[in-house]
C-alpha angles and dihedrals in degrees: 000000000000118000113246093222091058092045092050094048096042105033098144093046091048092052092046093053094043087055087063087061089048091238102171101193095050099111095047095045096043093046092049092046092052091048092051090047090055088054090046092053092051090050090047091053092048091048091049091050092051092048090049092051092048092049093048091048093050091048095049096046090046091055092047093048091048092051092047092229101149091171088058090052091053091050091046091052093049090051091046095052108018125199092029126123119220127199116220114300096007097108095087091047090052091052091049090051091053090049091052090048091054092048091051091049090048091053092047091051092046091052091049090046092051091050090050091050090051090052090053091046091051089055098044095050087063092059119089124225118278112258119238114260090250094060111118121241115250147107107223139039088263087069094058116117120239107221101170140012127188136186137015120280108243118242110227128195120258089256092062115129133214117249096259090060092044090049090056094041093055095034093242103131130020109205095173093052088054089054089051094049099040117341143274114327096036106096126187114228115211139188112329089004091062091044091051089053092051091045092054092047092051093043093051093046093048091050092049093049090049088053091057102265117138112227118233128180105212131186116272092218120065136184127243093264090059093049090049093047095062096036102256088116130090090004104057108020090125090061096053129079110243127206097209102192093054097029093232131138128220105235120254088202139357087250088084102059096031095052090044090060084082097048112131091005128133110205131195117249092238089059091065134135098042112195122198133169130186143174119224140150109252128214127206128168092209089197113201096018115140144135136058094320091068098052120127112339096346095101124008139175091219125031141148124252141169113220129199119203131184131189107201146172110264096242091057102040098095092049087051091049090057091047091052090049091053091046092056091045088054091057091053091049091053090051088052092233120151107237145166134208121225129194103217120235121233094263094052098047126104122257094254103037126104094186130002134187118198122204116209127187125208116251103207099194095044090039095221143097120265123201111234103163144022120196114193143178112212094182107200096329095101096031091055088057091042095044087228106164143159135208116236127214090276092054094252116143115231136175115258124226120241128211135176143173143182109253083191144335108207110211100070092035087058091045092053094043091053095045100040096045100045116129136171088266098047137279118322116224116224111258094241090059100049094087088053099044098038091221136077099204137039107215 
């Protein structure tokens, strides 16, 4: 969530950058939020003045009572409420009445102030993160910028098959059984297909740990506060599975529980960056998805993924983003998969991201690119919601930056491995996976 102070002081810049994300309601929402904030600041000043008067009154009357100077109390009361006659002994009661009046006013102002803050919050949670100044203009994936491409696309014979046919041929994945058990988008992995899944999970985790990430095994259900903290709520509630009776959400990615580990936490500067990785199944409703692009493993409701997450100091977060991008690229190189890296345009970015790189692998049988990873810097957008902060060397408390990336999502990796490595004798397993699978060929 954007910070109202920044929005107020940089309105034109905020609107300019939101336009890059094609956020249509930006002017109306930002203008209203700034107006409400002006009202809030006036209320805050009035509340502060009332509190100061009440505190000063309590201190002065306390000192007079302690000294036993009743004459002083009478004079104090006359100055407090001028042109008022007191019968004997009523001065203290008058002062108490004024104190009560101030407390009541203070409570009324605080209630009004809280309501005003909630109005501002309701507006700002609708506003996406500001894109980094380097984000390309554009509205659709076709406007994304290719920044790197690696590897030669394999040339397959005319008899080459897409992964869903290979999966059936070698009894690796049963899509129809998944429909029977749950529904479309919930495949059943079998035999060498299941072992390939497990091999990829272990390989990706081992590589992340070797790169300095601490493995965590988080819950796969989260509460509403966690969904709000990373920006899934209120933006994407329709894309998440909801357990109504318990008011819990099945996670769309391990980013949600892992990042929320640091909700309401104040870190020390020397603890940064914090590097976590975790394997989880992921659940996405993918409402409205249909057609040839969702066949087989191309788009699922449940899939496995290894996530890497970093909590960083702001001045280092973009250097870390580049390091994370290179780390994911290194995994794809070891798997010998042709891939490209895209810098997403404003219209194709997520609600919470400031800058995102997508990694896509080439699917030889389908003859198209498949997204297998997104690596993003969220700057302070998530950490402001999470109240994830750190104390610098001067003792000042600052918001951290949060970053995450898929390293990697399994379904389209499996699809590309099956398609790109098919031979007349079966499917060749990448060399780096053989010690995990225990076999070199799928046949």
